N, C-alpha and C positions, 0 to 999 in steps of 0.2 A: 187181929198180929197184922200190920200193912206193910214189915218189910221182914225178912225172913232173917235171921243172925246168922253168923257166919258159923257158929257150932252146931245150930239148926240143920245145916246145910252141911256139915261134914258128917254129922249122924245120919241124915237121909238119903246120903251116898253109900255110906254101910249097909244100911236096910235094904238097898236098892241091890248091892253086889250080895246079899246075904238071900236075896228072892232068886237071883241066878245060882246060886250054890245050894238051895234049898231041893234037893230030889223027893220029898214025898209029896205028890203033887195037892194031897189038902192042906198040910202046912205052907206050901208056896202059895196057893191060890188064896189062902186068908193073907199073909203076907202083901201081896201083891195088893189088896183088897184096901190093906190099911195104909201104905205107901203112895200109891197109883189113885191119881184123878178118875173120875169115871169117865173123862171124854179126853183120855189122856194120849200122846201120840209117840211112836217109836221111830226112828228113822235110822239105818246105817247102810255104808251101799250093798249091803245085801239081802236087805229087807226095809219093809214099812208096813205099820203094823198101828190100827188104834183101837182104843178101848182095853181094858183091862182082861176082857177075852184073849185079845190079840196078842198081847204082852207075854199073859199066861203062856198061850200056845207056842208063842217063840221061843221062849226058856223052855219050854220042853223039847223043843224041837234039837234047841241048843245042845240041852243034857245027852240026846241020844246020840248028837254026831259028836259028841267028846266028851264019852262015859268016862268018867273016874276022876277028870280034871276041874280044878276049882280056880276062883276066879279070886284075885289077890287086889287090896285097892291100894294104888299108889298116893300121893299129894294131892289135896284138895283145894284148890285157888276159889274163894267165893264172896261174892258179892251180890246185894239186894237179894235178888230172889234166882241167881244162877249159881251155879257150881261146873266147874272144870276139872277133869282128874284123869290120870291113866290109870287102866287096870291092865293085870297082866293074867292070862290064863294057860295053865298046865298042872303037870304033875306035883300034889304039897310037896313043899321043899325043894323043888326042883327049877330047872330054867322055863322060862314060860314059852309057852309054842305060837302064843297070839298073843299082840299085845294092840292094846286100842285106846282110842281117848275118849272121853263123853263129856258133852254141856249138859248138864241137866237144868229144868228149868220148875221151879216148885210155885205154886198158888198161896195165897194168903194162910191158907190153912196148914198150910208144909206138908203137900202131897206133889207129887211128880205129875206137872201136865204134860211135860216135851221131855224127850234125850235126843239128841243129834249126836249120834257115835262114828266112829270114825276108825278106822284100823290102820295099824302102822305096821303090824306085821302078821302076817300071815302063812302058813306053813305051804309052800309050792307056789308061792304067788311071786 
């Protein structure tokens, strides 16, 4: 596959957030290994990590900081190997406490090589 289809990027964004919501460490790591490329990078205003282990540790730390909250996906806009989307973090079925915007880059195999994150609304900010 030389170009990732828009539907593939939609599914990749869904699986990306599924990893952020997965609280079982073994299941989360399995999903990260399936969804992220080995040499991946994640960067947002609060963190910059590389590799699957770095992503796994970052997600685990976020779950510790925000116990019981869930990520929900907003609309996904995609072309070529890039997707951009908003996400919300909050109690299930309630107003989001944190709102962000991510840009995801996929490799030809359909795995995440990079995520560039932005925080639009953060408690106390």
